[in-house]
C-alpha positions as CSV (number, residue, x, y, z in Angstrom):
1,S,25.4,-28.9,29.6
2,T,28.9,-29.5,30.4
3,A,30.6,-28.7,27.0
4,A,33.1,-25.8,26.8
5,L,31.9,-22.7,25.2
6,S,34.4,-22.9,22.6
7,D,33.3,-26.3,21.4
8,I,29.9,-25.2,21.3
9,R,30.8,-22.2,19.2
10,T,32.9,-24.3,16.5
11,H,30.0,-26.6,16.2
12,V,27.6,-23.7,15.8
13,L,29.9,-21.9,13.1
14,A,29.8,-25.4,11.4
15,L,26.1,-25.5,11.3
16,L,25.8,-22.0,9.9
17,K,28.4,-22.9,7.2
18,R,26.2,-25.6,6.0
19,H,23.1,-23.2,5.8
20,S,25.0,-20.2,4.6
21,V,22.1,-18.5,2.7
22,V,18.8,-17.5,4.8
23,F,15.8,-15.2,4.3
24,G,15.0,-13.7,7.8
25,T,15.1,-14.7,11.3
26,Y,15.3,-18.7,11.6
27,R,15.5,-21.1,14.4
28,W,17.0,-24.6,14.6
29,T,15.6,-27.1,17.0
30,E,16.7,-30.5,15.6
31,F,19.9,-31.2,14.4
32,D,21.9,-33.9,12.5
33,E,25.2,-33.8,14.6
34,E,25.2,-35.7,17.7
35,F,27.1,-33.0,19.5
36,L,24.5,-30.3,18.8
37,Q,21.6,-32.9,19.7
38,K,23.2,-33.4,23.3
39,H,24.4,-29.8,24.2
40,V,22.2,-27.3,22.3
41,D,18.6,-26.7,22.7
42,S,18.3,-24.3,19.9
43,V,20.1,-22.1,17.5
44,V,18.3,-18.8,16.5
45,L,19.5,-16.5,13.9
46,A,18.1,-13.1,14.8
47,D,18.0,-9.5,14.6
48,L,18.7,-9.8,10.7
49,G,16.1,-7.0,10.1
50,L,18.4,-4.4,11.6
51,I,21.1,-4.8,8.8
52,D,18.2,-4.0,6.2
53,Y,16.8,-1.2,8.2
54,C,19.9,0.7,8.6
55,L,20.8,0.4,4.7
56,N,17.4,0.7,3.1
57,L,15.1,2.6,5.9
58,S,12.5,-0.3,5.0
59,F,11.0,-3.2,6.8
60,T,9.9,-5.5,4.0
61,L,12.6,-5.1,1.5
62,F,15.0,-7.4,3.6
63,S,12.2,-10.2,3.4
64,I,12.8,-10.8,-0.2
65,Q,16.4,-10.4,0.0
66,P,18.6,-13.7,0.5
67,L,21.6,-13.0,3.2
68,D,24.9,-14.8,2.6
69,L,26.2,-15.5,6.0
70,E,29.6,-16.0,4.7
71,K,29.8,-12.5,4.0
72,C,28.4,-11.3,7.3
73,S,30.0,-10.6,10.6
74,L,28.6,-12.9,12.9
75,S,28.1,-12.3,16.6
76,I,27.7,-15.6,18.5
77,H,26.0,-15.4,22.0
78,I,25.8,-18.7,24.2
79,F,23.7,-18.6,27.2
80,T,21.8,-21.0,29.5
81,L,18.1,-20.1,29.9
82,N,16.9,-20.0,33.7
83,E,14.2,-22.1,34.1
84,D,13.3,-21.3,38.0
85,G,10.4,-19.0,37.0
86,P,9.6,-15.8,38.6
87,S,9.9,-14.8,42.3
88,M,7.5,-12.5,44.1
89,L,8.8,-9.4,45.6
90,T,6.8,-8.5,48.8
91,L,6.4,-5.1,50.6
92,E,5.5,-6.4,54.2
93,E,7.6,-9.6,55.2
94,E,4.6,-10.5,57.7
95,E,1.7,-9.7,55.6
96,E,3.3,-11.4,52.4
97,L,1.8,-8.5,50.3
98,S,2.9,-9.2,46.4
99,A,4.1,-6.0,45.0
100,A,6.1,-7.5,41.7
101,S,7.3,-10.5,39.8
102,H,11.2,-10.9,39.5
103,W,12.8,-12.8,36.8
104,L,16.6,-13.8,36.4
105,L,17.4,-13.3,32.7
106,P,17.7,-15.0,30.5
107,A,14.7,-16.5,31.4
108,A,13.0,-19.6,29.6
109,E,9.5,-18.1,29.9
110,F,10.6,-15.3,27.5
111,S,12.7,-17.5,25.0
112,G,11.3,-16.8,21.5
113,I,9.1,-13.9,22.3
114,W,11.6,-11.3,20.6
115,E,11.8,-13.1,17.4
116,S,7.9,-13.3,17.3
117,L,7.6,-9.4,17.3
118,V,6.6,-7.7,14.4
119,Y,6.3,-4.0,13.9
120,E,5.7,-1.5,11.3
121,G,8.7,-0.1,9.5
122,D,8.3,3.4,11.1
123,V,8.3,2.2,14.7
124,K,10.8,3.7,16.3
125,T,-2.5,0.0,46.0
126,K,-2.1,3.5,45.3
127,S,-0.6,4.7,48.5
128,G,2.4,6.9,48.4
129,K,4.0,4.9,51.3
130,L,3.6,1.5,49.0
131,V,5.3,3.2,46.1
132,T,8.1,4.3,48.2
133,K,8.5,0.7,49.7
134,M,8.5,-0.7,46.1
135,F,11.1,1.5,44.8
136,Q,13.3,0.7,47.9
137,K,13.0,-3.1,46.7
138,I,14.3,-2.0,43.5
139,Q,17.0,0.1,44.9
140,Q,18.2,-3.1,46.6
141,L,18.6,-4.8,43.3
142,I,20.5,-1.7,41.9
143,D,23.0,-1.7,44.6
144,D,24.5,-4.6,42.9
145,K,26.5,-3.2,40.3
146,D,27.2,-6.4,38.5
147,A,23.6,-6.5,37.6
148,L,21.4,-5.0,34.9
149,V,18.0,-4.1,36.3
150,F,15.0,-3.7,34.2
151,V,11.9,-2.3,35.9
152,L,8.7,-2.8,33.7
153,I,5.7,-0.7,35.1
154,D,2.5,-1.8,33.0
155,E,-0.5,0.6,32.8
156,V,1.5,3.3,34.5
157,E,-1.2,5.9,34.3
158,S,-2.6,4.0,37.6
159,L,0.6,5.6,39.5
160,T,1.1,8.7,37.4
161,A,-2.4,10.3,36.9
162,A,-2.5,13.8,35.9
163,R,-2.6,16.0,39.2
164,K,-4.8,18.5,37.3
165,A,-7.8,16.2,38.0
166,C,-6.9,15.6,41.3
167,Q,-6.7,19.5,42.1
168,A,-10.1,19.8,40.2
169,G,-11.7,17.5,42.9
170,T,-12.4,14.6,40.3
171,E,-9.7,12.3,41.6
172,P,-8.9,11.6,45.6
173,S,-6.2,13.8,46.9
174,D,-4.0,10.4,47.9
175,A,-3.4,10.3,44.1
176,I,-1.5,13.5,44.5
177,R,0.9,11.7,46.9
178,V,1.3,8.8,44.8
179,V,2.5,10.7,41.8
180,N,4.7,12.8,43.9
181,S,6.2,9.7,45.5
182,V,6.8,8.1,42.0
183,L,8.4,11.3,40.7
184,T,10.6,11.6,43.8
185,Q,11.8,7.9,43.7
186,L,12.5,8.0,39.8
187,D,14.8,11.2,40.4
188,Q,16.7,9.4,43.1
189,I,17.4,6.0,40.8
190,K,18.0,7.8,37.8
191,R,21.8,8.4,38.7
192,H,22.4,4.6,38.5
193,S,23.8,3.4,35.2
194,N,22.7,-0.4,35.7
195,V,18.8,0.3,35.7
196,V,16.2,0.8,32.8
197,I,12.7,1.9,33.3
198,L,10.1,0.9,30.9
199,T,6.4,1.7,31.2
200,T,3.2,1.0,29.0
201,S,-0.1,2.8,28.8
202,N,-3.0,2.9,26.7
203,V,-4.4,6.1,28.1
204,T,-1.5,8.5,27.6
205,E,-3.6,11.5,27.9
206,K,-4.2,10.4,31.7
207,I,-0.4,10.6,32.6
208,D,1.0,13.6,34.4
209,L,3.1,15.8,32.2
210,A,6.0,16.0,34.9
211,F,6.2,12.1,34.3
212,V,6.2,12.5,30.5
213,D,9.1,14.9,30.7
214,R,11.1,12.5,32.4
215,A,11.0,9.9,29.6
216,D,14.0,9.7,27.3
217,I,12.0,7.8,24.8
218,K,8.5,8.1,24.1
219,Q,7.5,5.3,21.5
220,Y,4.0,4.9,20.1
221,I,3.2,1.2,19.2
222,G,-0.1,1.1,17.3
223,P,-2.3,-1.9,16.6
224,P,-0.6,-4.8,14.8
225,S,0.2,-4.3,11.2
226,V,-1.0,-6.7,8.6
227,Q,2.3,-8.4,8.7
228,G,1.9,-8.7,12.3
229,I,-1.6,-10.1,12.2
230,Y,-0.9,-12.4,9.4
231,S,2.2,-13.9,11.9
232,I,-0.2,-14.1,14.7
233,Y,-2.8,-16.0,12.7
234,L,-0.1,-18.4,11.3
235,S,1.3,-19.2,14.8
236,C,-2.4,-20.1,16.0
237,L,-3.1,-22.1,12.9
238,E,0.1,-24.0,13.2
239,E,-0.6,-25.0,16.6
240,L,-4.2,-26.3,15.8
241,M,-2.6,-28.2,13.3
242,K,-0.1,-29.7,15.4
243,C,-3.0,-30.5,17.9
244,Q,-5.0,-32.0,14.9
245,V,-7.9,-29.6,15.4
246,I,-7.2,-28.8,11.7
247,Y,-6.5,-31.8,9.9
248,P,-5.0,-33.0,7.5
249,R,-2.0,-30.7,7.9
250,E,-1.3,-28.4,4.9
251,Q,1.3,-25.9,4.0
252,L,1.0,-22.2,5.1
253,F,3.7,-19.7,4.0
254,T,5.1,-17.2,6.2
255,I,4.7,-13.5,5.1
256,F,8.3,-13.4,4.2
257,E,7.9,-16.2,1.7
258,L,4.6,-14.6,0.2
259,E,6.4,-11.6,-0.4
260,T,9.4,-13.4,-1.9
261,M,7.0,-15.2,-4.3
262,G,5.6,-11.9,-5.2
263,F,1.9,-13.0,-4.0
264,A,1.8,-15.1,-7.0
265,E,-1.4,-17.1,-7.1
266,S,-1.1,-20.9,-7.2
267,E,-2.6,-24.0,-5.8
268,V,0.1,-24.2,-3.1
269,S,-0.3,-20.6,-2.0
270,E,-4.2,-20.5,-2.3
271,H,-4.6,-21.1,1.8
272,S,-1.8,-18.6,2.4
273,L,-3.1,-15.8,0.2
274,Y,-6.8,-16.2,1.8
275,L,-5.2,-16.1,5.1
276,R,-3.5,-12.7,4.3
277,N,-6.7,-11.4,3.0
278,I,-8.2,-12.4,6.3
279,A,-5.3,-10.4,8.1
280,V,-5.9,-7.3,5.6
281,K,-9.6,-7.2,6.8
282,S,-8.5,-7.7,10.5
283,K,-6.5,-4.5,10.6
284,G,-7.5,-2.4,13.4
285,L,-8.0,-5.3,16.0
286,S,-6.1,-5.3,18.9
287,G,-3.6,-8.1,19.8
288,R,-5.8,-9.7,22.5
289,S,-8.8,-9.8,20.0
290,L,-6.7,-11.6,17.2
291,R,-5.3,-14.1,19.5
292,K,-9.0,-15.0,20.5
293,L,-10.5,-14.9,17.1
294,P,-9.3,-18.5,16.0
295,F,-11.0,-19.8,19.3
296,L,-14.2,-17.9,18.5
297,A,-14.2,-19.0,14.8
298,H,-14.3,-22.6,16.0
299,A,-16.8,-22.0,18.8
300,L,-19.2,-20.0,16.7
301,F,-18.6,-20.8,13.2
302,V,-17.0,-24.4,13.0
303,K,-18.7,-26.8,15.1
304,V,-22.5,-26.6,14.7
305,N,-24.6,-26.6,11.8
306,I,-28.4,-27.0,11.9
307,Y,-30.1,-30.0,10.0
308,S,-33.7,-30.2,9.9
309,C,-35.8,-32.8,8.3
310,T,-39.7,-33.9,8.5
311,K,-41.3,-37.1,9.7
312,E,-44.6,-38.4,9.4
313,N,-46.1,-40.5,12.4
314,N,-49.9,-41.3,13.1
315,G,-50.9,-38.9,10.4
316,K,-48.9,-35.9,12.1
317,T,-45.8,-34.3,10.5
318,W,-43.0,-33.6,13.0
319,R,-40.2,-31.2,12.1
320,I,-37.0,-32.7,13.7
321,V,-34.0,-30.3,14.1
322,L,-30.6,-32.0,14.8
323,P,-27.1,-30.4,15.6
324,M,-24.9,-31.7,12.7
325,Q,-21.1,-31.4,13.3
326,S,-19.4,-30.1,10.2
327,V,-16.4,-31.6,11.9
328,C,-15.6,-35.4,12.6
329,L,-17.5,-36.3,15.6
330,Q,-14.9,-38.7,16.6
331,T,-11.8,-36.9,16.1
332,M,-13.2,-33.3,16.1
333,T,-11.2,-32.0,13.2
334,V,-11.8,-29.6,10.4
335,T,-10.1,-28.9,7.1
336,L,-7.9,-25.7,6.7
337,A,-10.3,-24.5,3.9
338,Q,-13.4,-24.6,6.6
339,F,-11.5,-23.1,9.2
340,L,-10.4,-20.1,7.1
341,E,-13.8,-19.5,6.0
342,A,-14.9,-19.6,9.7
343,M,-12.3,-17.3,10.5
344,D,-13.4,-14.9,7.9
345,R,-16.9,-14.8,9.4
346,A,-15.5,-14.3,12.9
347,V,-13.6,-11.3,11.8
348,D,-16.9,-9.7,10.5
349,T,-18.5,-10.5,13.8
350,Q,-15.6,-8.9,15.8
351,K,-15.8,-5.8,13.4
352,E,-19.7,-5.5,14.0
353,E,-19.1,-5.9,17.7
354,K,-16.6,-3.1,17.9
355,A,-18.6,-0.8,16.0
356,N,-21.6,-1.2,18.4
357,L,-19.5,-0.4,21.2
358,I,-18.1,2.9,19.9
């Protein structure tokens, strides 16, 4: 867009004035005004939960309280998303050894992810030489003092395994050099004020204590809460209705709307309450399992039912078994009620499989 930021700000404020009372985070992607249609892709009202958390120390109280924007101090941030995608950082220019992905923020790939997060209310190669080269690449980015650099190390236990195991002989000695190299490099870059290092791990007991001591914030993020599970299922079902896998389209309320209604049972909230019961039953499943569950429900419990009949021919009785689709054969659609029943059965199956693996 070539529009001036001040003009965009004026029209966005006018939009917020027309919609001054809101419940939770909200996103506008369609506009009546021609200026916004031409120059603005979306307007997101975000981070409202922080207001309530500071005042009430509760996650759910805010969802049932309307917020009057005219009485709030609004901070408007206007930005353009970078759509170039990630570039690959390599350690060896000749060998093209890929070491990391580099995004310029704000990136289009990450748009909307922050708003989709739902947390509980109380949530606050292994060569040392390669590790050194990787941190040298990071150092080059940090040298630009006008840049804010975020380094995300996923599954950090692969680089910071406890050195006690190495000394006991259960891990190769090269792993010790990797841990020492990581700790040394962290000490060197921590003096820079424009870099933030984030790490994740599912096996924290395997991480070296010297690395844990260097972390300023240690935050445990458990399995998704009921609210989070419901939001995951809702987004999956909305997409299936959009693609007409589930047809006809029926209304499903958000968890905030259900809380506002006091979870009252009615004809319009029937499917939403059933979905919430499924979410309660799903507690304890991982995020990956939850995302796959609608797919498994469709594959295992929606598509095929067995229909059998008998037929006599030349004095013999034949039993004929036919796969009868419980969905429309031409459009492959299923009703929301049928799909929710299939999801309910899929949750039971996932629970049984998880119990058998433990």
